[in-house]
PDB file with SEQRES, HELIX, SHEET and CRYST1 records, atoms N, CA, C and O in Angstrom:
SEQRES   1 A   88  MET PRO GLY PRO SER PHE VAL PHE GLU GLU GLU GLY ASP          
SEQRES   2 A   88  HIS PRO PHE TRP MET LYS ASP THR TYR ILE PRO LEU ASP          
SEQRES   3 A   88  ILE ILE TRP LEU ASP SER ASP LEU THR VAL VAL HIS ILE          
SEQRES   4 A   88  GLU SER ARG VAL HIS PRO THR LEU ALA ASP PRO PRO PRO          
SEQRES   5 A   88  MET TYR ARG SER PRO VAL PRO SER ARG TYR VAL LEU GLU          
SEQRES   6 A   88  VAL ASN ALA GLY TYR ALA ALA ALA HIS GLY ILE GLN VAL          
SEQRES   7 A   88  GLY ASP ARG ALA ARG LEU GLN GLY MET ASP                      
HELIX    1 AA1 TYR A   70  ALA A   73  1                                   4    
SHEET    1 AA1 4 PHE A   6  GLY A  12  0                                        
SHEET    2 AA1 4 SER A  60  ASN A  67 -1                                        
SHEET    3 AA1 4 LEU A  25  LEU A  30 -1                                        
SHEET    4 AA1 4 VAL A  36  VAL A  43 -1                                        
CRYST1    1.000    1.000    1.000  90.00  90.00  90.00 P 1           1          
ATOM      1  N   MET A   1       1.317  -0.462 -12.917  1.00  0.00           N  
ATOM      2  CA  MET A   1       1.457  -0.563 -11.559  1.00  0.00           C  
ATOM      3  C   MET A   1       1.608  -2.167 -11.281  1.00  0.00           C  
ATOM      4  O   MET A   1       0.939  -2.950 -11.956  1.00  0.00           O  
ATOM      5  N   PRO A   2       2.472  -2.622 -10.305  1.00  0.00           N  
ATOM      6  CA  PRO A   2       2.550  -3.978 -10.019  1.00  0.00           C  
ATOM      7  C   PRO A   2       1.297  -4.506  -9.476  1.00  0.00           C  
ATOM      8  O   PRO A   2       0.483  -3.730  -8.975  1.00  0.00           O  
ATOM      9  N   GLY A   3       1.075  -5.792  -9.538  1.00  0.00           N  
ATOM     10  CA  GLY A   3      -0.132  -6.471  -8.974  1.00  0.00           C  
ATOM     11  C   GLY A   3      -0.191  -6.253  -7.493  1.00  0.00           C  
ATOM     12  O   GLY A   3       0.822  -5.927  -6.873  1.00  0.00           O  
ATOM     13  N   PRO A   4      -1.367  -6.425  -6.903  1.00  0.00           N  
ATOM     14  CA  PRO A   4      -1.458  -6.254  -5.437  1.00  0.00           C  
ATOM     15  C   PRO A   4      -0.673  -7.264  -4.629  1.00  0.00           C  
ATOM     16  O   PRO A   4      -0.610  -8.450  -4.954  1.00  0.00           O  
ATOM     17  N   SER A   5      -0.135  -6.805  -3.670  1.00  0.00           N  
ATOM     18  CA  SER A   5       0.623  -7.675  -2.694  1.00  0.00           C  
ATOM     19  C   SER A   5      -0.398  -8.313  -1.832  1.00  0.00           C  
ATOM     20  O   SER A   5      -0.166  -9.456  -1.437  1.00  0.00           O  
ATOM     21  N   PHE A   6      -1.578  -7.681  -1.465  1.00  0.00           N  
ATOM     22  CA  PHE A   6      -2.544  -8.195  -0.572  1.00  0.00           C  
ATOM     23  C   PHE A   6      -3.923  -7.969  -1.208  1.00  0.00           C  
ATOM     24  O   PHE A   6      -4.186  -6.872  -1.701  1.00  0.00           O  
ATOM     25  N   VAL A   7      -4.733  -8.886  -1.211  1.00  0.00           N  
ATOM     26  CA  VAL A   7      -6.155  -8.861  -1.610  1.00  0.00           C  
ATOM     27  C   VAL A   7      -7.022  -9.278  -0.466  1.00  0.00           C  
ATOM     28  O   VAL A   7      -6.846 -10.354   0.105  1.00  0.00           O  
ATOM     29  N   PHE A   8      -7.960  -8.428  -0.130  1.00  0.00           N  
ATOM     30  CA  PHE A   8      -8.854  -8.756   1.002  1.00  0.00           C  
ATOM     31  C   PHE A   8     -10.292  -9.017   0.368  1.00  0.00           C  
ATOM     32  O   PHE A   8     -10.644  -8.567  -0.722  1.00  0.00           O  
ATOM     33  N   GLU A   9     -11.057  -9.793   1.191  1.00  0.00           N  
ATOM     34  CA  GLU A   9     -12.378 -10.270   0.728  1.00  0.00           C  
ATOM     35  C   GLU A   9     -13.257  -8.960   0.494  1.00  0.00           C  
ATOM     36  O   GLU A   9     -14.003  -8.838  -0.477  1.00  0.00           O  
ATOM     37  N   GLU A  10     -13.106  -8.068   1.406  1.00  0.00           N  
ATOM     38  CA  GLU A  10     -13.933  -6.863   1.281  1.00  0.00           C  
ATOM     39  C   GLU A  10     -13.148  -5.692   1.811  1.00  0.00           C  
ATOM     40  O   GLU A  10     -12.101  -5.865   2.435  1.00  0.00           O  
ATOM     41  N   GLU A  11     -13.675  -4.441   1.552  1.00  0.00           N  
ATOM     42  CA  GLU A  11     -13.045  -3.260   1.941  1.00  0.00           C  
ATOM     43  C   GLU A  11     -13.114  -3.114   3.497  1.00  0.00           C  
ATOM     44  O   GLU A  11     -14.100  -3.498   4.127  1.00  0.00           O  
ATOM     45  N   GLY A  12     -12.051  -2.556   4.073  1.00  0.00           N  
ATOM     46  CA  GLY A  12     -12.001  -2.363   5.509  1.00  0.00           C  
ATOM     47  C   GLY A  12     -10.818  -1.730   5.956  1.00  0.00           C  
ATOM     48  O   GLY A  12     -10.163  -1.110   5.118  1.00  0.00           O  
ATOM     49  N   ASP A  13     -10.414  -1.777   7.173  1.00  0.00           N  
ATOM     50  CA  ASP A  13      -9.270  -1.229   7.782  1.00  0.00           C  
ATOM     51  C   ASP A  13      -8.101  -2.273   7.746  1.00  0.00           C  
ATOM     52  O   ASP A  13      -8.146  -3.237   8.510  1.00  0.00           O  
ATOM     53  N   HIS A  14      -7.191  -2.127   6.989  1.00  0.00           N  
ATOM     54  CA  HIS A  14      -6.097  -3.121   6.740  1.00  0.00           C  
ATOM     55  C   HIS A  14      -4.741  -2.476   7.147  1.00  0.00           C  
ATOM     56  O   HIS A  14      -4.069  -1.951   6.260  1.00  0.00           O  
ATOM     57  N   PRO A  15      -4.306  -2.480   8.403  1.00  0.00           N  
ATOM     58  CA  PRO A  15      -3.080  -1.936   8.906  1.00  0.00           C  
ATOM     59  C   PRO A  15      -1.874  -2.701   8.544  1.00  0.00           C  
ATOM     60  O   PRO A  15      -1.976  -3.918   8.389  1.00  0.00           O  
ATOM     61  N   PHE A  16      -0.740  -2.106   8.393  1.00  0.00           N  
ATOM     62  CA  PHE A  16       0.568  -2.828   8.081  1.00  0.00           C  
ATOM     63  C   PHE A  16       1.568  -2.320   8.995  1.00  0.00           C  
ATOM     64  O   PHE A  16       1.442  -1.269   9.622  1.00  0.00           O  
ATOM     65  N   TRP A  17       2.596  -3.119   9.055  1.00  0.00           N  
ATOM     66  CA  TRP A  17       3.712  -2.707   9.949  1.00  0.00           C  
ATOM     67  C   TRP A  17       5.012  -3.086   9.196  1.00  0.00           C  
ATOM     68  O   TRP A  17       4.890  -3.885   8.267  1.00  0.00           O  
ATOM     69  N   MET A  18       6.210  -2.615   9.482  1.00  0.00           N  
ATOM     70  CA  MET A  18       7.412  -2.882   8.890  1.00  0.00           C  
ATOM     71  C   MET A  18       8.440  -3.716   9.888  1.00  0.00           C  
ATOM     72  O   MET A  18       9.659  -3.579   9.788  1.00  0.00           O  
ATOM     73  N   LYS A  19       7.880  -4.513  10.772  1.00  0.00           N  
ATOM     74  CA  LYS A  19       8.882  -5.307  11.644  1.00  0.00           C  
ATOM     75  C   LYS A  19       9.288  -6.461  10.817  1.00  0.00           C  
ATOM     76  O   LYS A  19       8.483  -7.080  10.121  1.00  0.00           O  
ATOM     77  N   ASP A  20      10.600  -6.755  10.905  1.00  0.00           N  
ATOM     78  CA  ASP A  20      11.248  -7.886  10.261  1.00  0.00           C  
ATOM     79  C   ASP A  20      11.244  -7.715   8.662  1.00  0.00           C  
ATOM     80  O   ASP A  20      11.454  -8.666   7.909  1.00  0.00           O  
ATOM     81  N   THR A  21      10.992  -6.452   8.236  1.00  0.00           N  
ATOM     82  CA  THR A  21      11.203  -6.089   6.804  1.00  0.00           C  
ATOM     83  C   THR A  21      12.616  -5.667   6.617  1.00  0.00           C  
ATOM     84  O   THR A  21      13.226  -5.069   7.503  1.00  0.00           O  
ATOM     85  N   TYR A  22      13.182  -5.999   5.380  1.00  0.00           N  
ATOM     86  CA  TYR A  22      14.614  -5.682   5.097  1.00  0.00           C  
ATOM     87  C   TYR A  22      14.896  -4.436   4.340  1.00  0.00           C  
ATOM     88  O   TYR A  22      16.021  -3.935   4.345  1.00  0.00           O  
ATOM     89  N   ILE A  23      13.836  -3.896   3.651  1.00  0.00           N  
ATOM     90  CA  ILE A  23      14.110  -2.687   2.758  1.00  0.00           C  
ATOM     91  C   ILE A  23      12.978  -1.707   2.996  1.00  0.00           C  
ATOM     92  O   ILE A  23      11.876  -2.106   3.370  1.00  0.00           O  
ATOM     93  N   PRO A  24      13.235  -0.468   2.787  1.00  0.00           N  
ATOM     94  CA  PRO A  24      12.111   0.552   2.854  1.00  0.00           C  
ATOM     95  C   PRO A  24      11.174   0.378   1.707  1.00  0.00           C  
ATOM     96  O   PRO A  24      11.578   0.101   0.578  1.00  0.00           O  
ATOM     97  N   LEU A  25       9.881   0.550   2.020  1.00  0.00           N  
ATOM     98  CA  LEU A  25       8.802   0.294   0.984  1.00  0.00           C  
ATOM     99  C   LEU A  25       7.970   1.574   0.936  1.00  0.00           C  
ATOM    100  O   LEU A  25       8.075   2.432   1.813  1.00  0.00           O  
ATOM    101  N   ASP A  26       7.084   1.695  -0.176  1.00  0.00           N  
ATOM    102  CA  ASP A  26       5.973   2.399  -0.310  1.00  0.00           C  
ATOM    103  C   ASP A  26       4.803   1.458  -0.099  1.00  0.00           C  
ATOM    104  O   ASP A  26       4.788   0.375  -0.686  1.00  0.00           O  
ATOM    105  N   ILE A  27       3.813   1.827   0.720  1.00  0.00           N  
ATOM    106  CA  ILE A  27       2.593   1.110   0.815  1.00  0.00           C  
ATOM    107  C   ILE A  27       1.432   1.839   0.259  1.00  0.00           C  
ATOM    108  O   ILE A  27       1.120   2.962   0.655  1.00  0.00           O  
ATOM    109  N   ILE A  28       0.804   1.201  -0.648  1.00  0.00           N  
ATOM    110  CA  ILE A  28      -0.298   1.841  -1.468  1.00  0.00           C  
ATOM    111  C   ILE A  28      -1.553   1.144  -1.174  1.00  0.00           C  
ATOM    112  O   ILE A  28      -1.616  -0.070  -1.366  1.00  0.00           O  
ATOM    113  N   TRP A  29      -2.644   1.855  -0.689  1.00  0.00           N  
ATOM    114  CA  TRP A  29      -3.912   1.266  -0.430  1.00  0.00           C  
ATOM    115  C   TRP A  29      -4.827   1.643  -1.602  1.00  0.00           C  
ATOM    116  O   TRP A  29      -4.768   2.766  -2.102  1.00  0.00           O  
ATOM    117  N   LEU A  30      -5.674   0.698  -2.036  1.00  0.00           N  
ATOM    118  CA  LEU A  30      -6.600   0.926  -3.132  1.00  0.00           C  
ATOM    119  C   LEU A  30      -7.932   0.426  -2.694  1.00  0.00           C  
ATOM    120  O   LEU A  30      -8.002  -0.558  -1.958  1.00  0.00           O  
ATOM    121  N   ASP A  31      -9.039   1.084  -3.128  1.00  0.00           N  
ATOM    122  CA  ASP A  31     -10.415   0.694  -2.841  1.00  0.00           C  
ATOM    123  C   ASP A  31     -10.830  -0.384  -3.803  1.00  0.00           C  
ATOM    124  O   ASP A  31     -10.024  -0.836  -4.616  1.00  0.00           O  
ATOM    125  N   SER A  32     -12.108  -0.816  -3.723  1.00  0.00           N  
ATOM    126  CA  SER A  32     -12.638  -1.900  -4.668  1.00  0.00           C  
ATOM    127  C   SER A  32     -12.682  -1.462  -6.031  1.00  0.00           C  
ATOM    128  O   SER A  32     -12.618  -2.306  -6.925  1.00  0.00           O  
ATOM    129  N   ASP A  33     -12.793  -0.136  -6.320  1.00  0.00           N  
ATOM    130  CA  ASP A  33     -12.700   0.333  -7.743  1.00  0.00           C  
ATOM    131  C   ASP A  33     -11.350   0.578  -8.245  1.00  0.00           C  
ATOM    132  O   ASP A  33     -11.221   1.114  -9.346  1.00  0.00           O  
ATOM    133  N   LEU A  34     -10.232   0.209  -7.484  1.00  0.00           N  
ATOM    134  CA  LEU A  34      -8.935   0.290  -7.779  1.00  0.00           C  
ATOM    135  C   LEU A  34      -8.466   1.755  -7.800  1.00  0.00           C  
ATOM    136  O   LEU A  34      -7.615   2.099  -8.620  1.00  0.00           O  
ATOM    137  N   THR A  35      -8.982   2.611  -6.945  1.00  0.00           N  
ATOM    138  CA  THR A  35      -8.643   3.961  -6.811  1.00  0.00           C  
ATOM    139  C   THR A  35      -7.660   4.092  -5.640  1.00  0.00           C  
ATOM    140  O   THR A  35      -7.933   3.533  -4.578  1.00  0.00           O  
ATOM    141  N   VAL A  36      -6.585   4.767  -5.772  1.00  0.00           N  
ATOM    142  CA  VAL A  36      -5.642   4.986  -4.650  1.00  0.00           C  
ATOM    143  C   VAL A  36      -6.235   5.843  -3.632  1.00  0.00           C  
ATOM    144  O   VAL A  36      -6.570   7.007  -3.849  1.00  0.00           O  
ATOM    145  N   VAL A  37      -6.366   5.202  -2.440  1.00  0.00           N  
ATOM    146  CA  VAL A  37      -6.949   5.984  -1.359  1.00  0.00           C  
ATOM    147  C   VAL A  37      -5.885   6.436  -0.239  1.00  0.00           C  
ATOM    148  O   VAL A  37      -6.206   7.278   0.599  1.00  0.00           O  
ATOM    149  N   HIS A  38      -4.716   5.896  -0.253  1.00  0.00           N  
ATOM    150  CA  HIS A  38      -3.698   6.421   0.629  1.00  0.00           C  
ATOM    151  C   HIS A  38      -2.375   5.789   0.200  1.00  0.00           C  
ATOM    152  O   HIS A  38      -2.283   4.679  -0.324  1.00  0.00           O  
ATOM    153  N   ILE A  39      -1.314   6.651   0.491  1.00  0.00           N  
ATOM    154  CA  ILE A  39       0.127   6.118   0.176  1.00  0.00           C  
ATOM    155  C   ILE A  39       0.922   6.541   1.476  1.00  0.00           C  
ATOM    156  O   ILE A  39       0.886   7.668   1.971  1.00  0.00           O  
ATOM    157  N   GLU A  40       1.584   5.556   1.912  1.00  0.00           N  
ATOM    158  CA  GLU A  40       2.724   5.829   3.014  1.00  0.00           C  
ATOM    159  C   GLU A  40       4.020   5.611   2.244  1.00  0.00           C  
ATOM    160  O   GLU A  40       4.358   4.486   1.876  1.00  0.00           O  
ATOM    161  N   SER A  41       4.754   6.728   2.003  1.00  0.00           N  
ATOM    162  CA  SER A  41       6.024   6.672   1.225  1.00  0.00           C  
ATOM    163  C   SER A  41       7.256   6.367   2.025  1.00  0.00           C  
ATOM    164  O   SER A  41       7.382   6.796   3.172  1.00  0.00           O  
ATOM    165  N   ARG A  42       8.149   5.643   1.443  1.00  0.00           N  
ATOM    166  CA  ARG A  42       9.480   5.413   2.093  1.00  0.00           C  
ATOM    167  C   ARG A  42       9.419   5.106   3.566  1.00  0.00           C  
ATOM    168  O   ARG A  42      10.014   5.747   4.432  1.00  0.00           O  
ATOM    169  N   VAL A  43       8.588   3.992   3.779  1.00  0.00           N  
ATOM    170  CA  VAL A  43       8.457   3.518   5.167  1.00  0.00           C  
ATOM    171  C   VAL A  43       9.687   2.541   5.488  1.00  0.00           C  
ATOM    172  O   VAL A  43       9.945   1.572   4.774  1.00  0.00           O  
ATOM    173  N   HIS A  44      10.346   2.852   6.512  1.00  0.00           N  
ATOM    174  CA  HIS A  44      11.594   2.241   6.913  1.00  0.00           C  
ATOM    175  C   HIS A  44      11.247   0.934   7.739  1.00  0.00           C  
ATOM    176  O   HIS A  44      10.215   0.887   8.408  1.00  0.00           O  
ATOM    177  N   PRO A  45      12.081  -0.061   7.680  1.00  0.00           N  
ATOM    178  CA  PRO A  45      11.986  -1.262   8.544  1.00  0.00           C  
ATOM    179  C   PRO A  45      12.223  -0.771   9.981  1.00  0.00           C  
ATOM    180  O   PRO A  45      12.836   0.269  10.220  1.00  0.00           O  
ATOM    181  N   THR A  46      11.682  -1.608  10.964  1.00  0.00           N  
ATOM    182  CA  THR A  46      11.904  -1.293  12.292  1.00  0.00           C  
ATOM    183  C   THR A  46      12.087  -2.573  13.153  1.00  0.00           C  
ATOM    184  O   THR A  46      11.615  -3.659  12.818  1.00  0.00           O  
ATOM    185  N   LEU A  47      12.761  -2.380  14.215  1.00  0.00           N  
ATOM    186  CA  LEU A  47      12.972  -3.526  15.146  1.00  0.00           C  
ATOM    187  C   LEU A  47      12.039  -3.223  16.365  1.00  0.00           C  
ATOM    188  O   LEU A  47      12.012  -4.040  17.285  1.00  0.00           O  
ATOM    189  N   ALA A  48      11.336  -2.185  16.417  1.00  0.00           N  
ATOM    190  CA  ALA A  48      10.518  -1.887  17.549  1.00  0.00           C  
ATOM    191  C   ALA A  48       9.525  -2.845  17.778  1.00  0.00           C  
ATOM    192  O   ALA A  48       9.008  -3.413  16.816  1.00  0.00           O  
ATOM    193  N   ASP A  49       9.161  -3.123  19.036  1.00  0.00           N  
ATOM    194  CA  ASP A  49       8.134  -4.164  19.467  1.00  0.00           C  
ATOM    195  C   ASP A  49       7.367  -3.533  20.586  1.00  0.00           C  
ATOM    196  O   ASP A  49       7.824  -3.379  21.719  1.00  0.00           O  
ATOM    197  N   PRO A  50       6.130  -3.166  20.183  1.00  0.00           N  
ATOM    198  CA  PRO A  50       5.348  -3.396  19.002  1.00  0.00           C  
ATOM    199  C   PRO A  50       5.756  -2.379  17.914  1.00  0.00           C  
ATOM    200  O   PRO A  50       6.115  -1.242  18.218  1.00  0.00           O  
ATOM    201  N   PRO A  51       5.695  -2.803  16.679  1.00  0.00           N  
ATOM    202  CA  PRO A  51       6.006  -1.856  15.564  1.00  0.00           C  
ATOM    203  C   PRO A  51       5.016  -0.793  15.277  1.00  0.00           C  
ATOM    204  O   PRO A  51       3.835  -1.026  15.532  1.00  0.00           O  
ATOM    205  N   PRO A  52       5.372   0.371  14.766  1.00  0.00           N  
ATOM    206  CA  PRO A  52       4.333   1.310  14.386  1.00  0.00           C  
ATOM    207  C   PRO A  52       3.361   0.696  13.295  1.00  0.00           C  
ATOM    208  O   PRO A  52       3.733  -0.150  12.482  1.00  0.00           O  
ATOM    209  N   MET A  53       2.149   1.183  13.359  1.00  0.00           N  
ATOM    210  CA  MET A  53       1.187   0.647  12.439  1.00  0.00           C  
ATOM    211  C   MET A  53       0.849   1.744  11.433  1.00  0.00           C  
ATOM    212  O   MET A  53       0.748   2.911  11.812  1.00  0.00           O  
ATOM    213  N   TYR A  54       0.673   1.396  10.173  1.00  0.00           N  
ATOM    214  CA  TYR A  54       0.441   2.326   9.150  1.00  0.00           C  
ATOM    215  C   TYR A  54      -0.894   1.872   8.580  1.00  0.00           C  
ATOM    216  O   TYR A  54      -1.088   0.684   8.322  1.00  0.00           O  
ATOM    217  N   ARG A  55      -1.859   2.854   8.373  1.00  0.00           N  
ATOM    218  CA  ARG A  55      -3.186   2.506   7.821  1.00  0.00           C  
ATOM    219  C   ARG A  55      -3.697   3.533   7.054  1.00  0.00           C  
ATOM    220  O   ARG A  55      -3.242   4.670   7.181  1.00  0.00           O  
ATOM    221  N   SER A  56      -4.665   3.261   6.202  1.00  0.00           N  
ATOM    222  CA  SER A  56      -5.320   4.099   5.334  1.00  0.00           C  
ATOM    223  C   SER A  56      -6.423   4.788   6.136  1.00  0.00           C  
ATOM    224  O   SER A  56      -7.064   4.117   6.945  1.00  0.00           O  
ATOM    225  N   PRO A  57      -6.676   6.038   5.968  1.00  0.00           N  
ATOM    226  CA  PRO A  57      -7.751   6.763   6.681  1.00  0.00           C  
ATOM    227  C   PRO A  57      -9.155   6.393   6.159  1.00  0.00           C  
ATOM    228  O   PRO A  57     -10.160   6.747   6.775  1.00  0.00           O  
ATOM    229  N   VAL A  58      -9.211   5.697   5.049  1.00  0.00           N  
ATOM    230  CA  VAL A  58     -10.529   5.312   4.503  1.00  0.00           C  
ATOM    231  C   VAL A  58     -10.359   3.799   4.153  1.00  0.00           C  
ATOM    232  O   VAL A  58      -9.239   3.316   3.990  1.00  0.00           O  
ATOM    233  N   PRO A  59     -11.452   3.101   4.050  1.00  0.00           N  
ATOM    234  CA  PRO A  59     -11.471   1.661   3.806  1.00  0.00           C  
ATOM    235  C   PRO A  59     -10.689   1.360   2.509  1.00  0.00           C  
ATOM    236  O   PRO A  59     -10.686   2.122   1.542  1.00  0.00           O  
ATOM    237  N   SER A  60     -10.010   0.159   2.568  1.00  0.00           N  
ATOM    238  CA  SER A  60      -9.336  -0.276   1.207  1.00  0.00           C  
ATOM    239  C   SER A  60      -9.708  -1.797   1.047  1.00  0.00           C  
ATOM    240  O   SER A  60     -10.260  -2.483   1.908  1.00  0.00           O  
ATOM    241  N   ARG A  61      -9.348  -2.163  -0.084  1.00  0.00           N  
ATOM    242  CA  ARG A  61      -9.500  -3.652  -0.426  1.00  0.00           C  
ATOM    243  C   ARG A  61      -8.269  -4.276  -0.870  1.00  0.00           C  
ATOM    244  O   ARG A  61      -8.090  -5.476  -0.657  1.00  0.00           O  
ATOM    245  N   TYR A  62      -7.345  -3.522  -1.508  1.00  0.00           N  
ATOM    246  CA  TYR A  62      -6.039  -3.934  -2.044  1.00  0.00           C  
ATOM    247  C   TYR A  62      -4.897  -3.149  -1.351  1.00  0.00           C  
ATOM    248  O   TYR A  62      -5.072  -1.989  -0.977  1.00  0.00           O  
ATOM    249  N   VAL A  63      -3.775  -3.777  -1.195  1.00  0.00           N  
ATOM    250  CA  VAL A  63      -2.571  -3.120  -0.704  1.00  0.00           C  
ATOM    251  C   VAL A  63      -1.528  -3.565  -1.572  1.00  0.00           C  
ATOM    252  O   VAL A  63      -1.362  -4.757  -1.832  1.00  0.00           O  
ATOM    253  N   LEU A  64      -0.729  -2.525  -2.086  1.00  0.00           N  
ATOM    254  CA  LEU A  64       0.579  -2.858  -2.780  1.00  0.00           C  
ATOM    255  C   LEU A  64       1.779  -2.489  -1.828  1.00  0.00           C  
ATOM    256  O   LEU A  64       1.799  -1.445  -1.176  1.00  0.00           O  
ATOM    257  N   GLU A  65       2.703  -3.367  -1.809  1.00  0.00           N  
ATOM    258  CA  GLU A  65       3.998  -2.973  -1.186  1.00  0.00           C  
ATOM    259  C   GLU A  65       5.078  -2.920  -2.341  1.00  0.00           C  
ATOM    260  O   GLU A  65       5.339  -3.937  -2.984  1.00  0.00           O  
ATOM    261  N   VAL A  66       5.643  -1.822  -2.566  1.00  0.00           N  
ATOM    262  CA  VAL A  66       6.577  -1.672  -3.586  1.00  0.00           C  
ATOM    263  C   VAL A  66       7.857  -0.990  -3.142  1.00  0.00           C  
ATOM    264  O   VAL A  66       7.872  -0.336  -2.100  1.00  0.00           O  
ATOM    265  N   ASN A  67       8.895  -1.122  -3.882  1.00  0.00           N  
ATOM    266  CA  ASN A  67      10.186  -0.494  -3.417  1.00  0.00           C  
ATOM    267  C   ASN A  67       9.924   0.954  -3.095  1.00  0.00           C  
ATOM    268  O   ASN A  67       9.088   1.607  -3.719  1.00  0.00           O  
ATOM    269  N   ALA A  68      10.689   1.476  -2.056  1.00  0.00           N  
ATOM    270  CA  ALA A  68      10.562   2.829  -1.540  1.00  0.00           C  
ATOM    271  C   ALA A  68      10.834   3.790  -2.724  1.00  0.00           C  
ATOM    272  O   ALA A  68      11.780   3.596  -3.488  1.00  0.00           O  
ATOM    273  N   GLY A  69      10.015   4.790  -2.851  1.00  0.00           N  
ATOM    274  CA  GLY A  69      10.232   5.822  -4.049  1.00  0.00           C  
ATOM    275  C   GLY A  69       9.457   5.474  -5.228  1.00  0.00           C  
ATOM    276  O   GLY A  69       9.305   6.299  -6.130  1.00  0.00           O  
ATOM    277  N   TYR A  70       8.918   4.216  -5.286  1.00  0.00           N  
ATOM    278  CA  TYR A  70       8.201   3.828  -6.520  1.00  0.00           C  
ATOM    279  C   TYR A  70       7.005   4.779  -6.860  1.00  0.00           C  
ATOM    280  O   TYR A  70       6.865   5.243  -7.992  1.00  0.00           O  
ATOM    281  N   ALA A  71       6.158   5.046  -5.833  1.00  0.00           N  
ATOM    282  CA  ALA A  71       5.069   5.905  -6.125  1.00  0.00           C  
ATOM    283  C   ALA A  71       5.441   7.175  -6.657  1.00  0.00           C  
ATOM    284  O   ALA A  71       4.937   7.598  -7.697  1.00  0.00           O  
ATOM    285  N   ALA A  72       6.363   7.857  -5.951  1.00  0.00           N  
ATOM    286  CA  ALA A  72       6.859   9.237  -6.558  1.00  0.00           C  
ATOM    287  C   ALA A  72       7.442   9.077  -7.894  1.00  0.00           C  
ATOM    288  O   ALA A  72       7.098   9.890  -8.751  1.00  0.00           O  
ATOM    289  N   ALA A  73       8.265   8.161  -8.197  1.00  0.00           N  
ATOM    290  CA  ALA A  73       8.943   7.961  -9.403  1.00  0.00           C  
ATOM    291  C   ALA A  73       7.911   7.700 -10.590  1.00  0.00           C  
ATOM    292  O   ALA A  73       8.145   8.032 -11.753  1.00  0.00           O  
ATOM    293  N   HIS A  74       6.807   7.103 -10.191  1.00  0.00           N  
ATOM    294  CA  HIS A  74       5.824   6.868 -11.288  1.00  0.00           C  
ATOM    295  C   HIS A  74       4.548   7.850 -11.172  1.00  0.00           C  
ATOM    296  O   HIS A  74       3.498   7.619 -11.772  1.00  0.00           O  
ATOM    297  N   GLY A  75       4.727   8.857 -10.421  1.00  0.00           N  
ATOM    298  CA  GLY A  75       3.681   9.866 -10.327  1.00  0.00           C  
ATOM    299  C   GLY A  75       2.385   9.414  -9.752  1.00  0.00           C  
ATOM    300  O   GLY A  75       1.342  10.025  -9.981  1.00  0.00           O  
ATOM    301  N   ILE A  76       2.443   8.268  -8.950  1.00  0.00           N  
ATOM    302  CA  ILE A  76       1.209   7.763  -8.321  1.00  0.00           C  
ATOM    303  C   ILE A  76       0.667   8.642  -7.243  1.00  0.00           C  
ATOM    304  O   ILE A  76       1.393   8.970  -6.304  1.00  0.00           O  
ATOM    305  N   GLN A  77      -0.522   9.023  -7.326  1.00  0.00           N  
ATOM    306  CA  GLN A  77      -1.119   9.952  -6.182  1.00  0.00           C  
ATOM    307  C   GLN A  77      -2.473   9.486  -5.780  1.00  0.00           C  
ATOM    308  O   GLN A  77      -3.168   8.809  -6.538  1.00  0.00           O  
ATOM    309  N   VAL A  78      -2.857   9.853  -4.565  1.00  0.00           N  
ATOM    310  CA  VAL A  78      -4.219   9.613  -4.081  1.00  0.00           C  
ATOM    311  C   VAL A  78      -5.208  10.032  -5.170  1.00  0.00           C  
ATOM    312  O   VAL A  78      -5.018  11.103  -5.746  1.00  0.00           O  
ATOM    313  N   GLY A  79      -6.233   9.275  -5.483  1.00  0.00           N  
ATOM    314  CA  GLY A  79      -7.209   9.614  -6.531  1.00  0.00           C  
ATOM    315  C   GLY A  79      -6.941   8.964  -7.769  1.00  0.00           C  
ATOM    316  O   GLY A  79      -7.889   8.734  -8.519  1.00  0.00           O  
ATOM    317  N   ASP A  80      -5.722   8.617  -8.105  1.00  0.00           N  
ATOM    318  CA  ASP A  80      -5.395   7.884  -9.303  1.00  0.00           C  
ATOM    319  C   ASP A  80      -6.119   6.472  -9.406  1.00  0.00           C  
ATOM    320  O   ASP A  80      -6.289   5.814  -8.379  1.00  0.00           O  
ATOM    321  N   ARG A  81      -6.485   6.071 -10.467  1.00  0.00           N  
ATOM    322  CA  ARG A  81      -7.033   4.807 -10.637  1.00  0.00           C  
ATOM    323  C   ARG A  81      -6.153   3.808 -11.296  1.00  0.00           C  
ATOM    324  O   ARG A  81      -5.625   4.094 -12.370  1.00  0.00           O  
ATOM    325  N   ALA A  82      -5.964   2.685 -10.743  1.00  0.00           N  
ATOM    326  CA  ALA A  82      -5.024   1.641 -11.204  1.00  0.00           C  
ATOM    327  C   ALA A  82      -5.664   0.755 -12.226  1.00  0.00           C  
ATOM    328  O   ALA A  82      -6.853   0.440 -12.182  1.00  0.00           O  
ATOM    329  N   ARG A  83      -4.802   0.359 -13.169  1.00  0.00           N  
ATOM    330  CA  ARG A  83      -5.178  -0.836 -14.031  1.00  0.00           C  
ATOM    331  C   ARG A  83      -4.095  -1.909 -13.679  1.00  0.00           C  
ATOM    332  O   ARG A  83      -2.889  -1.773 -13.890  1.00  0.00           O  
ATOM    333  N   LEU A  84      -4.671  -2.941 -13.141  1.00  0.00           N  
ATOM    334  CA  LEU A  84      -3.794  -4.042 -12.813  1.00  0.00           C  
ATOM    335  C   LEU A  84      -4.020  -5.165 -13.687  1.00  0.00           C  
ATOM    336  O   LEU A  84      -5.155  -5.600 -13.881  1.00  0.00           O  
ATOM    337  N   GLN A  85      -2.892  -5.702 -14.274  1.00  0.00           N  
ATOM    338  CA  GLN A  85      -2.824  -6.696 -15.324  1.00  0.00           C  
ATOM    339  C   GLN A  85      -3.588  -7.994 -14.596  1.00  0.00           C  
ATOM    340  O   GLN A  85      -3.332  -8.340 -13.442  1.00  0.00           O  
ATOM    341  N   GLY A  86      -4.456  -8.583 -15.359  1.00  0.00           N  
ATOM    342  CA  GLY A  86      -5.137  -9.763 -14.822  1.00  0.00           C  
ATOM    343  C   GLY A  86      -6.405  -9.478 -14.075  1.00  0.00           C  
ATOM    344  O   GLY A  86      -7.141 -10.395 -13.710  1.00  0.00           O  
ATOM    345  N   MET A  87      -6.674  -8.176 -13.836  1.00  0.00           N  
ATOM    346  CA  MET A  87      -7.806  -7.775 -12.941  1.00  0.00           C  
ATOM    347  C   MET A  87      -8.774  -6.849 -13.792  1.00  0.00           C  
ATOM    348  O   MET A  87      -9.751  -6.308 -13.274  1.00  0.00           O  
ATOM    349  N   ASP A  88      -8.462  -6.710 -15.050  1.00  0.00           N  
ATOM    350  CA  ASP A  88      -9.202  -5.821 -15.929  1.00  0.00           C  
ATOM    351  C   ASP A  88     -10.637  -6.545 -16.314  1.00  0.00           C  
ATOM    352  O   ASP A  88     -11.438  -5.974 -17.054  1.00  0.00           O  
TER     353      ASP A  88                                                      
END                                                                             
């Protein structure tokens, strides 16, 4: 799994939006134990103002933004535990 796009000091509610983004993405939230807690798949860019917000229903500490379809193509599901290079 690619390294985290966003690392937060502590677990919490970390919403994301797709305003001014150029390509569709999968957004993957992980908790402090690197367990996948939520996935928003194939989220498309928007020009809406304000843009729709995407959030995990449970607290997260790390968030990955990867190309749309990455999670499905690699079989990533909620409950999976990530191994991130450089964070072992």
